[in-house]
Each structure stands twice: as structure tokens, then as C-alpha cells.
C-alpha positions in Angstrom: 9.8 92.6 61.4 10.4 92.7 57.7 12.9 90.3 56.2 14.2 90.9 52.8 14.7 88.2 50.2 18.4 87.9 50.8 18.1 87.4 54.6 15.5 84.7 54.0 17.7 82.9 51.5 20.6 83.1 53.9 18.4 81.8 56.8 17.0 78.9 54.8 20.4 78.1 53.2 22.0 77.7 56.6 19.3 75.4 58.0 19.9 71.7 57.6 18.1 70.3 54.7 14.9 68.5 55.5 15.5 64.8 55.4 19.3 65.1 55.4 20.9 62.4 57.5 23.8 63.3 59.7 26.6 60.7 59.5 26.9 58.8 62.8 30.0 59.0 65.0 32.6 56.3 64.8 31.1 54.4 67.7 27.5 55.1 66.8 26.8 57.0 69.9 25.6 60.6 70.3 27.5 62.8 72.7 24.5 62.6 75.2 24.5 58.7 75.0 28.3 58.6 75.5 27.9 60.8 78.6 25.0 58.7 79.9 27.1 55.5 79.5 30.0 57.1 81.3 27.9 58.1 84.3 25.7 55.1 84.5 26.8 52.5 87.1 24.1 49.8 86.5 24.6 47.5 83.5 20.8 47.1 83.0 20.5 50.9 82.4 23.5 50.9 80.1 21.9 48.1 78.1 18.9 50.3 77.6 21.2 53.1 76.3 22.8 50.7 73.9 19.3 49.5 72.8 18.2 53.1 72.1 21.3 53.9 70.2 20.9 50.7 68.1 17.3 51.6 67.4 18.3 55.1 66.3 20.9 53.6 63.9 18.4 51.2 62.5 16.0 54.1 61.8 18.8 56.1 60.2 19.6 53.2 57.9 15.9 52.6 57.2 15.5 56.3 56.3 18.5 56.2 53.9 17.2 53.0 52.2 13.7 54.5 51.8 15.2 57.5 50.1 17.5 55.3 48.2 20.5 57.2 49.6 23.0 54.3 50.0 26.0 56.6 50.2 25.6 56.8 54.0 24.9 53.1 54.5 28.5 51.9 54.9 29.3 54.5 57.6 26.1 53.7 59.4 26.7 50.0 59.3 30.3 50.4 60.5 29.3 52.6 63.4 26.5 50.2 64.3 29.0 47.3 64.3 31.3 49.2 66.6 28.3 50.0 68.9 27.2 46.3 69.0 30.8 45.1 69.7 31.2 47.7 72.5 27.9 46.8 74.0 28.7 43.1 73.9 32.0 43.7 75.7 30.4 45.8 78.4 27.5 43.3 78.9 29.9 40.3 78.9 32.1 41.8 81.6 29.3 43.1 83.8 26.1 41.1 83.4 25.1 38.8 86.2 24.7 35.3 84.9 22.3 34.4 87.7 19.6 36.8 87.0 18.1 37.3 83.5 17.9 41.0 82.7 14.7 42.2 81.0 16.6 44.9 79.2 19.1 42.3 77.9 16.2 40.2 76.7 14.7 43.2 74.9 18.1 44.1 73.4 18.5 40.6 72.0 15.0 40.7 70.5 15.7 44.1 69.0 18.9 42.8 67.5 17.1 39.8 66.0 14.4 42.1 64.4 17.1 44.5 63.2 19.0 41.7 61.5 15.8 40.7 59.7 15.2 44.3 58.7 18.7 44.8 57.4 18.4 41.6 55.3 15.4 43.3 53.6 17.5 46.5 53.2 20.3 44.5 51.6 18.0 43.5 48.8 17.4 47.1 47.8 21.1 48.1 48.1 23.4 48.4 45.1 25.5 45.4 44.3 28.7 47.1 45.3 27.5 47.4 48.9 26.5 43.8 49.2 29.7 42.9 51.1 29.1 45.8 53.5 25.7 44.5 54.4 26.8 40.9 54.6 29.7 41.9 56.9 27.2 43.7 59.3 24.7 40.8 59.2 27.4 38.2 60.0 28.8 40.3 62.9 25.3 41.2 64.2 24.3 37.5 64.2 27.5 36.5 66.0 26.9 39.1 68.7 23.2 38.1 69.0 24.2 34.5 69.6 26.7 35.6 72.3 23.9 37.6 73.9 21.7 34.4 73.9 24.6 32.5 75.5 24.8 35.1 78.2 21.0 34.9 78.8 21.0 31.1 78.7 24.4 29.7 79.8 25.2 26.1 79.3 
């Protein structure tokens, strides 16, 4: 099949640009993750979905920072904050306090590492975004502490 120059230009022009980062949804979840959460009955499995979504958002932010594309950072941080808050509410209402969930322990560890990573990203961010990063860091640390309280009550 022979493709002329115009059809090639049209084809490549309609493809997403390599390295372009799609903005996250308002809650930080993909449609698939949202559907998985809706169907999943066990809190332990839902925690794993939250952990995977949080990891994806961390990688999205890291990719933007490495490319020095800070325009997408506020939307990513806002969506990530919403995700963390939503996950905490779900975990707080449904997690058994008697048994320590391995997935909850992993999620708390992931969040602790993510906070450290975002502190490093903040250093590279423009000064006008410092408050956005600080806001996320404060909220993420607050949620992490609540997860520790759920894991180790009393």
C-alpha cells in the first residue's frame, strides 16, 4: 500500500505526541480504576487500586518534572489530593482495626516515599507553584499520619 505524503502527515498529526501527558481526571482515577473500585467488595483489594492510581499519578508528576513541564503539575497534584482523600475515607470506614492489612501497610509506605519524592520535585518547580506543592505535601502528610493511626491504633 502506498501512502502519499499528505496521508502520512494527517496520520502522524492525529496521533498523540510522544511524551505528551494527558491531564488526570478530577479524582485522579482512570475509567477502568473507577469501575474496579465500584465492583470491588473487599477493602484490601480497593486499597491496591488506590495504591496503583497513586503510583501512576506520581509517575505522571515525575515525568512532567523531568521534562520541566510544570503547567500540568497543579492539576495532577489536585487530582492526587482528591484521590488520597477519597481513599482515606474509604479505608477509614471499611478497614478492620483488628487485622493489619498488608496492602494498607504498602500504601502507607508508598505515600511516605511519594512525599519524599514530591519534596524533591518542589525544589525544581517554579516559585509561583511553591504553594501548590506545599499544599499537597501538607495534605499528603496529614493523610499518611491518619493511615498510621488506622494501622496502629492507640
